[in-house]
C-alpha positions, 0 to 999 in steps of 0.5 A: 913168171914170178921173180920171187927169190928164196934162201935155202939153207942146208945143214950137212954132215961133214962127211958129205961136204965135198959131194954136196959142193960138187952137186951144187956147183953142177946145179947152181952155177949162175947164183953161187952159194956160201958154206961155213962150219956150224954146231948143230944141237939136237935132243936126239943122240942118233949118230953122235959120237960119245964126245958129241953126246957129252958136249951136246953139239955136232959139227956140220957144214951149212950151205946157203944160196939164193934161188929164183922160185922156178929153180927151187923144186928142181934143186930139192928134187935133185938133192932128194935123189942124190942124198936120200937118207943122208941126214941133210936138214934144210929150210927155205925162206922167202927173200924180201930183198937182196943185192950188193952194196 
């Protein structure tokens, strides 16, 4: 079994913050995760308020967590099942090294 780890990043509409926290706490209890507010910029104006269209940014919450390779697909499958069509954007990157200093 591979010990490869991945960093998954999720940009989430603010209205889903609590639901996603609850979901991740249920699924991801061993490794933990981080969350913080971000400004998302996109050329599409879908779902943006007038103020967001004028400023060119939309506030979202970003979640990040490290996962072993074998936990990545089950997490993505659960997120797809629970949040289909919700506008969550994600990306996955291989982790070269991580630890505590």
